[in-house]
Backbone bond lengths (Angstrom), bond angles and torsions (degrees), N, CA, C in turn:
res aa  C-N    CA-C-N  psi(-1)  N-CA   C-N-CA  omega(-1)  CA-C   N-CA-C  phi
1 M - - - 1.458 - - 1.532 111.13 -
2 V 1.335 117.16 -41.80 1.458 120.04 177.57 1.522 110.21 -61.24
3 A 1.328 115.70 -45.85 1.463 119.68 -178.68 1.520 111.23 -60.10
4 Q 1.336 116.49 -41.61 1.464 119.77 179.48 1.525 111.01 -65.00
5 A 1.322 116.76 -42.01 1.462 120.37 179.68 1.520 111.08 -63.48
6 V 1.332 116.90 -40.93 1.461 120.70 179.24 1.517 110.46 -63.87
7 E 1.327 116.62 -43.07 1.467 119.35 -179.37 1.523 111.39 -64.84
8 V 1.330 117.28 -43.74 1.464 120.40 179.72 1.521 110.26 -61.46
9 R 1.321 115.69 -44.21 1.474 120.45 -178.26 1.533 111.27 -61.66
10 T 1.318 117.16 -49.48 1.459 120.24 -175.33 1.525 111.85 -70.72
11 R 1.310 117.69 -33.78 1.461 119.20 177.35 1.529 110.85 -68.80
12 K 1.312 117.92 -28.61 1.467 120.70 174.24 1.527 110.25 -64.21
13 V 1.318 116.29 -40.55 1.465 119.65 178.20 1.524 110.04 -62.24
14 L 1.341 117.19 -46.00 1.460 120.62 179.62 1.521 111.10 -61.69
15 A 1.335 116.99 -36.03 1.466 119.92 179.19 1.521 111.43 -66.76
16 E 1.329 117.70 -33.17 1.463 121.04 -178.50 1.527 112.53 -69.65
17 I 1.331 117.86 -27.41 1.468 119.53 -178.92 1.523 111.87 -95.27
18 A 1.324 117.56 -0.67 1.458 121.09 -174.84 1.527 110.89 -81.47
19 P 1.324 118.19 129.83 1.468 119.78 174.54 1.519 110.92 -71.17
20 S 1.329 115.92 148.30 1.464 119.51 176.53 1.522 111.14 -89.92
21 G 1.329 116.94 -23.73 1.446 120.77 178.83 1.517 111.78 -86.29
22 A 1.323 115.36 172.83 1.461 121.00 179.20 1.527 109.01 -83.33
23 P 1.325 118.59 120.39 1.466 120.08 -179.55 1.519 111.02 -68.78
24 T 1.312 116.26 147.93 1.466 121.28 179.04 1.523 111.71 -103.07
25 A 1.319 117.17 5.52 1.458 122.87 174.87 1.524 106.95 -147.79
26 P 1.329 118.50 159.30 1.471 120.02 179.84 1.525 111.91 -59.07
27 L 1.317 115.67 131.80 1.457 121.39 178.66 1.524 110.76 -84.38
28 P 1.340 117.85 154.72 1.469 119.50 167.76 1.529 109.79 -56.93
29 F 1.312 116.83 149.39 1.460 119.98 -169.14 1.517 113.65 -58.55
30 M 1.344 118.64 -34.38 1.457 119.64 -177.86 1.523 112.84 -71.45
31 M 1.332 118.00 -15.91 1.461 121.49 179.79 1.519 112.89 -94.55
32 A 1.325 117.53 -10.90 1.459 121.29 -174.13 1.525 110.90 -78.65
33 A 1.329 115.78 135.71 1.458 120.57 -178.61 1.521 111.70 -59.14
34 S 1.328 117.13 -40.00 1.458 119.68 -178.42 1.521 111.25 -64.82
35 F 1.329 117.30 -33.90 1.459 119.24 178.14 1.523 110.98 -74.61
36 R 1.309 117.85 -34.79 1.465 119.58 177.93 1.516 110.58 -60.49
37 E 1.315 116.86 -39.20 1.454 119.99 179.06 1.525 111.30 -67.29
38 T 1.308 116.53 -28.25 1.459 120.99 -176.69 1.525 112.08 -88.84
39 Y 1.323 116.85 -23.55 1.464 120.15 -173.10 1.526 112.14 -57.56
40 G 1.319 117.06 -45.70 1.466 119.90 -179.74 1.511 111.88 -60.01
41 R 1.328 116.63 -35.78 1.458 119.90 179.51 1.527 110.63 -70.08
42 I 1.335 116.12 -38.79 1.463 119.57 176.35 1.526 109.44 -61.85
43 L 1.327 115.63 -42.55 1.460 120.16 -179.23 1.530 110.36 -61.03
44 R 1.329 116.07 -49.14 1.467 119.94 -177.60 1.515 112.23 -67.65
45 T 1.329 116.95 -38.95 1.463 120.73 -171.90 1.514 112.93 -88.41
46 G 1.336 117.49 -36.45 1.449 120.05 -174.08 1.510 115.07 -103.44
47 V 1.354 117.43 -38.95 1.464 119.75 -171.63 1.522 112.25 -94.50
48 V 1.323 116.94 -49.42 1.463 120.42 -173.89 1.531 112.62 -60.22
49 P 1.347 119.65 -42.04 1.472 117.75 177.38 1.522 113.05 -58.91
50 L 1.328 117.22 -32.67 1.459 120.48 177.33 1.529 111.13 -78.73
51 L 1.326 115.41 -32.36 1.462 120.27 -177.92 1.522 111.31 -66.10
52 F 1.325 116.81 -39.48 1.453 120.17 -170.71 1.526 113.83 -92.06
53 V 1.313 116.80 17.44 1.459 118.69 169.61 1.517 110.77 -84.24
54 T 1.336 117.30 -8.61 1.467 120.59 -178.26 1.525 109.77 -90.29
55 P 1.329 117.87 142.69 1.470 120.78 179.64 1.526 112.92 -58.81
56 A 1.342 117.77 -37.45 1.467 120.20 -177.61 1.522 110.93 -61.67
57 M 1.340 117.21 -43.70 1.455 119.80 -178.61 1.528 111.66 -74.09
58 R 1.311 117.97 -34.99 1.472 119.52 177.12 1.523 110.56 -63.53
59 S 1.323 116.26 -39.48 1.460 119.81 178.86 1.527 111.17 -64.56
60 L 1.328 117.12 -41.88 1.456 120.43 178.74 1.518 111.18 -62.59
61 E 1.321 116.52 -43.55 1.458 119.85 -176.82 1.517 111.74 -64.01
62 K 1.333 117.01 -30.36 1.464 120.89 -177.56 1.524 113.10 -88.43
63 A 1.332 117.02 -2.54 1.462 120.08 -179.08 1.524 110.51 -62.69
64 H 1.321 115.94 148.23 1.462 121.36 -177.31 1.537 110.78 -95.95
65 E 1.317 114.76 159.12 1.467 121.67 173.39 1.529 112.10 54.64
66 W 1.322 115.34 58.24 1.462 119.69 177.38 1.522 110.09 -67.63
67 S 1.306 115.50 132.99 1.458 121.57 178.50 1.522 109.02 -121.70
68 P 1.357 118.04 164.59 1.466 119.68 175.21 1.520 112.67 -54.51
69 G 1.318 116.94 -35.13 1.455 120.10 178.78 1.518 112.44 -63.94
70 D 1.337 116.55 -35.68 1.466 119.73 177.50 1.519 110.50 -63.67
71 R 1.327 117.13 -42.06 1.459 120.29 -179.79 1.534 110.55 -64.55
72 I 1.322 116.19 -42.30 1.459 119.75 178.27 1.521 110.02 -60.53
73 R 1.323 116.70 -38.98 1.460 120.24 179.60 1.527 111.02 -63.72
74 V 1.341 117.19 -38.47 1.462 119.99 177.37 1.522 110.47 -59.64
75 F 1.341 117.20 -45.21 1.466 120.37 -179.74 1.521 110.97 -64.87
76 E 1.336 116.94 -35.82 1.461 119.30 176.90 1.523 110.69 -64.25
77 I 1.326 116.45 -42.20 1.462 120.33 179.95 1.522 110.71 -62.99
78 L 1.341 116.01 -37.28 1.462 119.92 -178.08 1.527 112.54 -67.41
79 T 1.322 117.36 -13.47 1.468 120.17 177.87 1.525 112.24 -97.49
80 L 1.325 117.52 -10.46 1.464 121.10 -175.74 1.526 110.63 -93.50
81 P 1.323 117.94 138.84 1.469 119.88 178.25 1.521 111.74 -73.70
82 D 1.310 114.73 161.10 1.461 122.15 170.29 1.527 112.94 58.79
83 N 1.321 116.76 51.89 1.455 119.83 171.02 1.529 107.88 -141.43
84 P 1.334 117.87 150.92 1.469 120.46 -171.41 1.524 114.17 -66.49
85 I 1.326 118.21 -27.23 1.461 119.71 -178.59 1.525 110.14 -72.47
86 R 1.336 115.99 -46.19 1.470 118.31 176.65 1.525 110.38 -61.63
87 E 1.312 117.17 -42.96 1.461 120.47 179.53 1.523 111.34 -61.01
88 A 1.330 117.04 -38.30 1.467 120.33 179.39 1.527 110.92 -65.59
89 W 1.332 117.07 -40.85 1.464 121.30 178.78 1.532 110.90 -63.49
90 D 1.326 116.09 -49.13 1.457 120.16 -179.14 1.530 111.33 -64.41
91 R 1.332 116.35 -38.89 1.460 120.05 -179.99 1.525 111.16 -66.60
92 A 1.331 116.39 -36.57 1.471 119.46 179.44 1.525 111.21 -63.48
93 W 1.336 116.95 -46.04 1.464 119.90 177.60 1.523 110.88 -65.79
94 G 1.343 116.60 -40.55 1.454 119.50 179.26 1.512 112.33 -61.72
95 T 1.328 116.61 -39.37 1.460 120.24 177.55 1.513 110.87 -64.58
96 L 1.321 116.11 -40.10 1.464 119.77 179.79 1.525 110.78 -64.35
97 W 1.335 117.21 -43.75 1.470 119.94 178.89 1.525 111.09 -64.59
98 A 1.342 116.65 -36.06 1.462 120.22 -174.12 1.516 113.08 -78.81
99 T 1.324 117.91 -7.89 1.461 120.76 -178.49 1.510 108.51 -77.51
100 R 1.311 116.10 95.42 1.454 121.68 -176.49 1.519 110.13 -125.62
101 G 1.327 115.68 155.54 1.452 120.26 176.09 1.506 113.70 65.16
102 V 1.325 118.32 32.14 1.457 121.69 -178.82 1.523 109.73 -96.09
103 A 1.312 116.87 125.83 1.459 120.56 177.84 1.516 108.69 -77.29
104 L 1.327 117.04 111.35 1.457 120.33 -176.54 1.514 111.37 -64.48
105 A 1.336 116.64 -30.31 1.463 118.56 179.08 1.516 110.87 -68.18
106 G 1.340 117.20 -26.04 1.453 120.40 177.22 1.515 112.96 63.61
107 Q 1.329 118.39 29.64 1.447 121.42 -174.71 1.515 110.45 -113.06
108 G 1.296 117.36 139.93 1.454 123.03 173.01 1.512 110.21 -87.04
109 A 1.307 116.02 -169.60 1.460 120.82 -175.99 1.518 111.86 -63.19
110 N 1.336 116.71 -28.72 1.454 119.83 -178.17 1.515 112.89 -97.28
111 G 1.339 115.60 13.35 1.463 118.61 178.99 1.506 113.50 82.43
112 Q 1.341 118.77 9.21 1.446 122.11 179.70 1.514 109.22 -111.56
113 G 1.307 116.78 147.74 1.454 119.76 177.17 1.521 110.17 -62.04
114 D 1.322 117.93 135.27 1.448 120.13 -177.94 1.519 112.60 -94.85
115 G 1.336 117.57 -0.98 1.458 121.03 174.12 1.504 114.61 88.95
116 R 1.327 119.53 -12.66 1.454 121.72 -177.90 1.517 110.63 -77.96
117 D 1.318 115.77 131.37 1.471 121.44 178.48 1.523 111.94 51.06
118 Q 1.340 116.75 38.05 1.463 118.73 -175.41 1.517 111.78 -62.84
119 A 1.341 116.63 -43.04 1.464 118.81 -179.21 1.510 111.15 -65.42
120 K 1.331 116.41 -42.05 1.453 119.59 179.80 1.516 111.08 -66.48
121 S 1.338 116.00 -37.96 1.452 119.16 178.43 1.517 110.73 -61.00
122 G 1.329 116.22 -44.45 1.462 119.05 179.70 1.514 112.22 -63.59
123 M 1.347 116.33 -40.67 1.456 120.81 179.63 1.523 110.60 -62.64
124 L 1.324 116.88 -47.43 1.458 120.04 -178.13 1.519 111.63 -69.78
125 A 1.325 116.82 -32.81 1.457 118.66 176.81 1.524 110.64 -63.09
126 R 1.338 116.29 -42.66 1.471 119.55 177.27 1.519 110.53 -63.90
127 L 1.347 115.90 -43.73 1.459 119.50 177.37 1.517 111.05 -60.06
128 G 1.325 116.89 -41.12 1.457 120.50 -179.82 1.507 112.28 -61.20
129 R 1.322 116.78 -42.02 1.469 119.51 178.03 1.521 110.88 -64.69
130 L 1.345 115.91 -40.20 1.461 119.41 -179.40 1.515 111.51 -68.48
131 M 1.318 117.68 -42.07 1.458 121.03 179.28 1.520 110.77 -64.65
132 G 1.327 115.92 -28.02 1.456 119.59 178.57 1.512 113.05 -86.70
133 G 1.331 116.98 5.15 1.460 120.33 179.26 1.508 113.47 80.80
134 K 1.336 116.51 15.40 1.452 120.36 -179.59 1.514 109.23 -101.31
135 P 1.338 119.45 146.27 1.451 120.95 177.50 1.517 110.59 -69.35
136 A 1.329 115.93 156.99 1.457 119.59 176.77 1.515 109.71 -61.08
137 A 1.321 116.10 140.36 1.455 120.35 -175.87 1.517 110.14 -72.15
138 G 1.314 116.99 133.53 1.449 122.24 174.40 1.510 109.83 -98.09
139 P 1.333 117.91 -175.87 1.454 119.75 179.35 1.518 110.71 -65.77
140 P 1.349 119.18 140.49 1.457 120.76 -178.96 1.515 111.70 -68.00
141 Q 1.305 115.83 146.55 1.452 121.02 176.89 1.523 109.65 -71.25
142 P 1.327 118.14 151.95 1.465 120.36 178.72 1.522 110.89 -54.72
143 G 1.295 116.20 129.51 1.458 120.60 177.76 1.510 114.53 83.66
144 A 1.338 118.02 -8.17 1.463 120.68 -178.09 1.523 109.67 -88.13
145 A 1.330 116.00 148.30 1.456 120.31 177.10 1.516 109.15 -71.87
146 R 1.316 116.52 141.56 1.465 119.71 178.49 1.529 109.15 -67.44
147 P 1.346 118.38 128.77 1.472 119.50 -178.46 1.517 111.12 -61.82
148 A 1.324 115.62 145.10 1.464 120.67 179.98 1.516 109.44 -70.67
149 P 1.352 118.11 145.27 1.467 120.24 176.11 1.519 110.19 -62.81
150 Y 1.336 115.30 164.57 1.463 120.56 177.36 1.521 108.60 -116.76
151 P 1.311 119.89 128.14 1.450 127.44 -10.33 1.532 108.92 -78.09
152 S 1.309 118.79 143.00 1.450 123.06 -170.08 1.519 111.56 -60.32
153 G 1.325 115.03 122.81 1.452 121.02 173.44 1.512 115.40 74.74
154 D 1.323 118.90 -0.02 1.455 120.80 -175.11 1.531 111.14 -82.81
155 T 1.319 114.76 157.68 1.452 122.17 171.21 1.522 106.49 -113.96
156 V 1.323 116.75 116.87 1.460 120.02 -170.55 1.514 110.56 -136.50
157 S 1.294 115.58 171.61 1.455 123.40 171.03 1.531 107.99 -120.52
158 F 1.321 115.06 170.92 1.462 119.95 176.53 1.521 110.16 -58.90
159 R 1.337 116.22 -41.71 1.462 120.63 178.59 1.537 110.69 -59.10
160 E 1.327 116.69 -42.86 1.464 120.06 -179.19 1.524 111.78 -65.94
161 L 1.325 116.18 -34.24 1.465 119.11 177.20 1.532 110.28 -63.14
162 I 1.328 117.11 -43.47 1.464 119.90 178.43 1.526 110.38 -65.74
163 D 1.336 117.26 -39.79 1.464 120.29 177.99 1.526 110.96 -57.94
164 R 1.313 116.65 -45.26 1.473 120.31 -179.43 1.531 110.62 -64.79
165 H 1.321 115.61 -40.68 1.455 119.68 178.75 1.529 110.47 -63.61
166 A 1.342 116.89 -39.03 1.462 120.89 179.19 1.523 110.90 -62.09
167 V 1.312 117.20 -42.94 1.463 120.38 179.35 1.521 110.33 -63.48
168 T 1.324 116.56 -43.10 1.470 121.21 -177.75 1.522 111.51 -64.82
169 H 1.340 116.74 -39.76 1.465 120.32 -171.87 1.523 113.71 -104.76
170 G 1.321 118.77 1.82 1.450 120.96 169.49 1.504 116.39 75.84
171 Y 1.328 118.09 34.71 1.455 118.38 172.77 1.524 109.52 -119.84
172 R 1.335 115.13 171.79 1.455 120.67 -174.17 1.515 110.48 -72.21
173 S 1.319 116.73 123.70 1.456 121.38 179.12 1.530 109.94 -67.58
174 P 1.325 118.48 139.18 1.465 120.41 -174.81 1.524 113.01 -76.78
175 E 1.314 114.31 151.51 1.459 121.25 167.25 1.535 107.85 -88.04
176 D 1.324 115.99 169.80 1.465 119.18 -177.85 1.527 112.00 -57.99
177 D 1.338 117.19 -43.05 1.459 119.63 -179.93 1.524 111.96 -65.75
178 D 1.339 116.35 -31.65 1.458 119.64 179.37 1.522 111.62 -62.76
179 I 1.322 116.15 -37.76 1.458 119.68 -176.42 1.527 110.61 -63.65
180 H 1.323 116.64 -30.13 1.469 118.89 178.62 1.525 111.40 -64.74
181 A 1.326 117.95 -19.63 1.463 119.91 175.90 1.518 110.87 -63.25
182 L 1.341 117.86 -28.29 1.465 120.42 177.28 1.520 110.82 -64.08
183 E 1.303 116.62 -39.61 1.467 120.86 178.65 1.521 110.59 -64.26
184 E 1.326 116.95 -37.98 1.460 121.49 -176.59 1.519 112.86 -82.08
185 L 1.316 117.37 -7.37 1.462 120.90 -174.20 1.522 112.05 -58.30
186 I 1.322 117.20 -36.87 1.462 121.04 -177.07 1.520 111.23 -66.18
187 R 1.334 117.68 -18.24 1.459 121.75 -175.75 1.523 112.58 -97.23
188 V 1.314 117.75 6.69 1.463 122.23 179.38 1.527 108.54 -101.81
189 P 1.328 119.17 117.67 1.471 120.73 178.83 1.532 111.01 -70.25
190 P 1.329 118.43 122.07 1.475 119.40 177.58 1.525 112.43 -57.34
191 A 1.338 116.99 -34.94 1.466 120.15 -178.74 1.526 111.39 -63.08
192 M 1.326 117.16 -33.59 1.463 120.45 178.61 1.533 110.31 -66.27
193 L 1.315 117.03 -43.74 1.461 120.52 178.28 1.522 110.85 -65.52
194 N 1.330 116.46 -39.05 1.462 120.75 178.97 1.525 110.70 -62.43
195 K 1.324 116.05 -41.88 1.462 120.26 178.20 1.528 110.89 -65.37
196 A 1.334 115.87 -43.71 1.466 119.98 -178.72 1.522 110.71 -61.39
197 W 1.341 116.80 -47.96 1.456 119.45 -178.94 1.528 110.95 -65.84
198 G 1.334 117.26 -38.43 1.455 120.25 178.56 1.519 111.55 -60.12
199 E 1.329 117.27 -41.09 1.462 120.37 179.13 1.533 111.46 -69.44
200 I 1.328 116.93 -38.82 1.461 120.08 179.01 1.524 110.37 -64.55
201 A 1.334 116.75 -48.38 1.461 120.28 -179.51 1.528 111.41 -64.22
202 D 1.326 116.77 -39.58 1.462 120.38 179.66 1.526 110.88 -65.52
203 M 1.324 117.21 -42.59 1.460 119.72 -179.21 1.525 111.06 -69.52
204 H 1.319 117.13 -31.73 1.468 120.67 174.44 1.524 110.32 -60.49
205 M 1.329 115.37 -45.33 1.456 120.18 178.88 1.528 111.19 -65.09
206 R 1.323 117.12 -44.65 1.462 120.76 -174.63 1.530 112.25 -69.84
207 E 1.330 117.45 -31.80 1.456 118.88 -178.76 1.524 112.01 -82.34
208 F 1.348 116.93 -36.66 1.458 118.89 -171.62 1.528 114.31 -110.11
209 K 1.331 118.22 -32.14 1.476 120.46 -177.80 1.518 109.67 -142.42
210 P 1.338 117.78 64.41 1.463 119.65 -176.14 1.524 111.71 -65.53
211 V 1.321 114.91 134.20 1.465 121.90 178.52 1.526 108.00 -127.09
212 G 1.320 116.94 108.55 1.460 121.39 178.12 1.513 114.90 72.14
213 V 1.321 117.89 10.71 1.464 121.66 178.28 1.520 108.26 -137.41
214 S 1.315 114.92 163.01 1.461 118.38 178.18 1.520 110.09 -72.05
215 R 1.322 115.44 147.07 1.463 119.66 -179.60 1.535 110.33 -68.95
216 A 1.330 115.74 134.69 1.465 120.49 176.51 1.524 109.50 -74.81
217 E 1.302 116.38 153.88 1.459 119.98 -179.70 1.529 110.64 -68.33
218 K 1.304 115.99 156.50 1.453 121.27 -179.94 1.534 110.20 -60.00
219 G 1.317 115.27 134.07 1.464 120.37 -179.72 1.507 113.89 92.86
220 A 1.343 117.83 -3.15 1.464 119.88 -178.33 1.523 111.51 -64.42
221 L 1.332 117.28 -40.05 1.467 120.44 178.94 1.523 110.27 -64.20
222 T 1.328 116.15 -45.47 1.467 119.51 179.17 1.526 110.69 -58.50
223 G 1.318 116.65 -43.94 1.459 120.20 179.51 1.521 111.84 -61.18
224 T 1.325 116.62 -41.22 1.471 120.43 179.33 1.518 110.96 -64.82
225 M 1.322 117.40 -42.42 1.457 121.29 -178.81 1.527 111.42 -67.15
226 V 1.329 116.62 -40.49 1.462 120.41 178.16 1.528 110.04 -63.30
227 R 1.318 116.29 -43.53 1.473 119.81 -178.38 1.524 111.39 -60.86
228 W 1.330 117.39 -45.21 1.464 119.52 -178.57 1.525 112.19 -73.02
229 Q 1.325 116.91 -35.94 1.460 118.77 177.30 1.529 111.03 -59.32
230 R 1.319 115.92 -36.71 1.462 119.79 -175.90 1.526 113.37 -86.65
231 S 1.334 117.64 -12.05 1.465 119.06 -177.17 1.523 113.74 -109.72
232 L 1.322 118.04 -20.10 1.463 120.63 180.00 1.526 110.48 -76.97
233 P 1.348 117.15 159.68 1.470 119.97 176.87 1.523 111.12 -59.24
234 P 1.336 117.36 160.93 1.465 121.07 -179.71 1.519 112.32 -50.37
235 F 1.310 115.89 139.54 1.464 125.86 179.88 1.528 112.88 80.13
236 M 1.346 118.23 -36.86 1.454 119.60 -168.91 1.526 112.31 -66.17
237 G 1.332 117.15 -42.51 1.448 119.08 178.07 1.512 111.61 -63.15
238 E 1.315 117.08 -40.34 1.456 120.87 179.70 1.532 111.20 -65.69
239 F 1.331 116.92 -38.05 1.463 119.90 175.88 1.530 110.92 -59.73
240 L 1.336 117.05 -41.84 1.464 119.77 -179.77 1.530 111.38 -68.38
241 L 1.329 117.58 -32.13 1.460 119.64 176.23 1.532 110.24 -66.35
242 I 1.322 116.83 -39.64 1.468 119.71 177.06 1.524 109.88 -66.93
243 R 1.330 116.96 -38.40 1.468 119.47 176.18 1.528 109.86 -60.66
244 A 1.334 116.57 -41.02 1.464 119.88 178.32 1.522 110.75 -62.67
245 A 1.333 117.39 -41.99 1.460 120.80 179.38 1.525 111.79 -63.98
246 T 1.324 116.68 -24.65 1.464 121.63 179.79 1.522 112.01 -88.68
247 D 1.346 116.84 -40.40 1.465 120.84 -168.41 1.531 114.86 -101.16
248 L 1.314 118.90 -25.39 1.464 120.81 -171.72 1.528 110.96 -101.72
249 E 1.305 115.31 127.41 1.466 122.64 -170.51 1.523 113.38 -55.76
250 Y 1.323 117.05 -44.14 1.461 119.70 -172.84 1.529 113.42 -92.47
251 C 1.316 116.67 1.68 1.476 120.11 173.11 1.523 108.38 -89.54
252 D 1.329 114.80 61.44 1.459 120.20 -176.03 1.530 110.11 -86.12
253 F 1.322 115.68 -173.19 1.460 120.16 -174.68 1.535 111.91 -58.63
254 P 1.345 120.39 -50.03 1.470 119.13 179.48 1.532 112.95 -60.64
255 F 1.347 116.35 -40.12 1.469 119.59 179.92 1.519 110.56 -62.00
256 M 1.344 117.35 -47.07 1.454 120.49 -177.42 1.527 111.18 -69.96
257 R 1.322 117.37 -32.05 1.464 119.60 177.74 1.528 109.81 -63.85
258 Q 1.333 116.92 -43.39 1.467 120.10 177.30 1.528 111.08 -63.89
259 L 1.338 116.19 -37.98 1.458 119.88 179.43 1.529 110.90 -64.36
260 I 1.322 116.98 -41.00 1.466 120.68 178.09 1.522 110.07 -59.61
261 H 1.324 117.49 -46.33 1.465 120.72 179.67 1.523 110.75 -61.71
262 L 1.331 116.78 -40.54 1.459 120.27 -179.06 1.522 111.30 -66.01
263 L 1.320 116.84 -45.06 1.456 120.87 -176.78 1.523 112.55 -70.18
264 C 1.319 115.80 -33.55 1.465 119.05 -176.30 1.517 112.47 -84.61
265 D 1.334 116.74 -8.47 1.468 121.08 179.22 1.523 110.23 51.32
266 D 1.313 117.21 -120.74 1.465 120.25 -175.24 1.522 112.77 -99.55
267 L 1.343 117.26 9.66 1.458 118.91 -178.75 1.521 110.55 -68.78
268 D 1.319 115.66 142.44 1.462 120.97 178.08 1.518 107.49 -143.15
269 P 1.343 118.02 122.84 1.459 126.16 2.40 1.532 111.57 -81.43
270 H 1.324 116.12 168.40 1.459 120.88 -178.52 1.522 112.12 -64.78
271 E 1.339 116.32 -23.72 1.449 119.70 -177.35 1.533 112.30 -59.82
272 R 1.328 117.98 -21.50 1.451 119.96 -178.95 1.529 111.46 -63.35
273 A 1.311 116.59 -32.96 1.454 120.31 -176.14 1.521 112.75 -100.05
274 L 1.323 118.04 -37.08 1.460 122.45 -176.79 1.529 110.13 -133.23
275 P 1.310 118.01 64.49 1.470 119.01 -174.75 1.517 113.61 -64.95
276 L 1.330 117.38 -37.86 1.466 119.67 -176.15 1.524 111.22 -71.09
277 L 1.336 116.48 -46.10 1.461 120.22 179.25 1.522 110.98 -65.24
278 T 1.333 116.62 -41.16 1.461 120.40 179.73 1.521 110.70 -62.05
279 E 1.322 116.65 -43.00 1.463 119.60 179.47 1.522 111.35 -68.15
280 Y 1.337 116.84 -37.95 1.460 119.74 177.33 1.526 110.26 -61.31
281 Q 1.334 117.00 -44.86 1.468 121.06 178.00 1.524 111.18 -60.99
282 A 1.323 116.38 -42.97 1.462 120.76 -178.47 1.518 112.26 -66.68
283 S 1.341 116.88 -24.16 1.464 121.11 -177.69 1.519 113.00 -88.18
284 L 1.329 117.76 -8.21 1.468 120.16 -179.13 1.534 110.76 -64.96
285 P 1.317 117.49 142.70 1.474 119.52 176.41 1.527 110.68 -58.38
286 K 1.313 116.66 141.41 1.474 120.74 -177.02 1.513 111.86 -60.91
287 I 1.312 117.93 -25.84 1.468 120.56 -176.77 1.518 112.50 -64.90
288 I 1.350 117.60 -23.85 1.475 118.62 -177.97 1.514 111.71 -105.42
289 R 1.308 118.84 7.00 1.468 120.12 179.71 1.526 111.25 -81.79
């Protein structure tokens, strides 16, 4: 039950940052539709098995009469320092990131498993199949050959699996710091993102195409976007700015370029403050700039 609640919560956050329109440049991986579909599988296959080895999480999962209030309490605990549940969540993601150099085939020189990192190999092999759009492998049928791991014979890390998936599905491959946003995802309230996007979209309408309301003063949209960029958790404000550049008619290349300069103040280069938005702008086809 805890695992299901965590997955529902985090997928809501990913849905709030997702553009509804077709992007004209590669999106950051957390905004890509193909990654959203895969995220729940990564959570179930890679993180949750590591999460529930701790006594605190096993006790929570076995609790009776789960209510919405219980789930909310779990999310509150995950935001508080110095408690075993938050530590278990962070440790699970840290273990997943640290799993490097694992031979997915799990074979020694003689074609037999040598026992090293066997659990990690199995976890990454399952993740590899899921990232490749393949179902998790079940037990082989009698007489059938055991299916080859994905990718066959390779030695990979979790980061490399995401990189390969990014190339296949056409979104921006993450940097190391970007991956830490996945760990923090559980601590972002979906309602906060929903409110932020609602205000941005509403101010866009009121400033440029008011319908049944008074026109907002010039610069009102920019002010709203700056306020949310500076108040939302790391990455989240920038994701919403990219969503605006994709979905909102008047958030075109010149508008977003001015916004980048405003938000970055005197920083040089601008990538220090808004690396994802800056890269998205730089990747846009020249014909629409």
